[in-house]
N, C-alpha and C positions, 0 to 999 in steps of 0.2 A: 905576424900579428898575434897579439895576446887574445887568448880565448877565456871564457869564464872559468873553465876547469883549471887552466893554468893560473889564473888569478887566485882561485881558492888554494891551489898548491903553494903559491908564493906566500899567501897569508899564513898558511900552516907552518911554513918554514920560519917565518918571522915571529919569534916567540913573545915579543912585547909590543905594546901599542906604539911606543915611540918609534920603533923600526917600521911598523906598518904605516904610521903617519908619514914618515920620510919617503917610503915607497910610493904612497899615494901622491905625494908632491912630485916625486920623480916622474910618475905616470903623466901628471898634469903638464910637466915641462915638455912632453912629447906630442901634445895635441896640436893639430894644425891651427894656425892663427886665423882668426876671423878678419876679413878685410875691414879697414877703418870705415869704408862706406856702408857696411852692414851694422855698424854700431850706432843704430838709431832707435828712437823710442819704440817704434813698432816691432822691433826685434828683441826688446828687453823682456826678461823673465821677471815677472813681479812675484813677490813672496820670498825673494832672496835678500839677505842682509847685504851681501856683496852685489856689485853691479855685474849682471850676466846678460849677454846677448846671444841669441841663438837663431840660426837659419836651418831650414830643412830642404834637402834636395831630393826630388823624386827621381828614381832610377827606373826608366820605362822598361816594360817587359809584359809578359802575359799576366803576371801578378806583380803590379808595381811595388818596388821596395823603396825604402827611404834611408837616407843617410843624413847626418846633421853635423854642423860645426857650431861650437859654442865657445865662448871665452869669458873669463871673469877677471876682475882686478885682484882676486885673492888666490894664492897658490894652492891652498887646499881645495878650493872650489874647482879649480882647473883639474885637480886630481879626481874629484868626484865626477866631473864631466868626462874624463877619460874612462872611468868605470862605466858610466852610462853608454859611452860609445862602444865599449866591449860588449855590453849586454844588448843594445838596440841597433847597432849598425847593420845596414842592409837587410832589414826585416820588413815584412809586409805589415799592414796595419793589423791584420788578424793575428800574426805572430807576436806583435807588440802587446796586444791585448791579453794574450795567453801568458805573458811573462809575469811571474809572481815576484815583483821587484821587492816587496816587503820581506820576503823570505831570503832573497839575495842579500839585502841590506843587513838582515839579522845574521846570516851565515858569515858575513864578512866582519861582524862585530861592530858595524858602524852605529847601530842603535845605542850601544853602550858607551861610545867614545866620542860622539859628536854632540855639540851643544844643540839644544832644541831649535835654535835659529838655523843652524846648518842642516839639521834634519828636515825642517820645513822647506828650506831652499832646495834641497835634493829632490824632494817630492814635487815641488813647484816645477822643477826642470822636467821631471818625468811627465807631469800633466801637460806642460807646454809642448813637449815633443809629440805627445800623442795627439793633442789638439791640432798642431800644425800638420802632422802627417795625415790625419783624417780629412782636414779641409783641403789638402792638396789633391786628394782623390776627386773632389767635386769640381 
């Protein structure tokens, strides 16, 4: 499984944005498929230019952790979903809140190479993930 540190190292090795872009798309090709039955309006992430659906699963334990599956109709967005899965998978709500996703976004260079619409969509997915995880606790 890819870790955030390994993701950073891969980005460091890829010297130009075109290679990084291809790498992100490759990551997106490896994410689990969301069942067709989950591609309903209530699972849609609003704020994305592309169509994105997301579900969150609670992993029971002393401190519940969360995992999520999301899919988009755009390859690059599936890659961004893969990055979010690397960052947020199997975390507690408290751990999710402590993540400085803007710093990660910046360190990966995404802030300089994605369109404003893609950036907004990325952060809409983060917000949706946190909202769904928080409401699953109740």
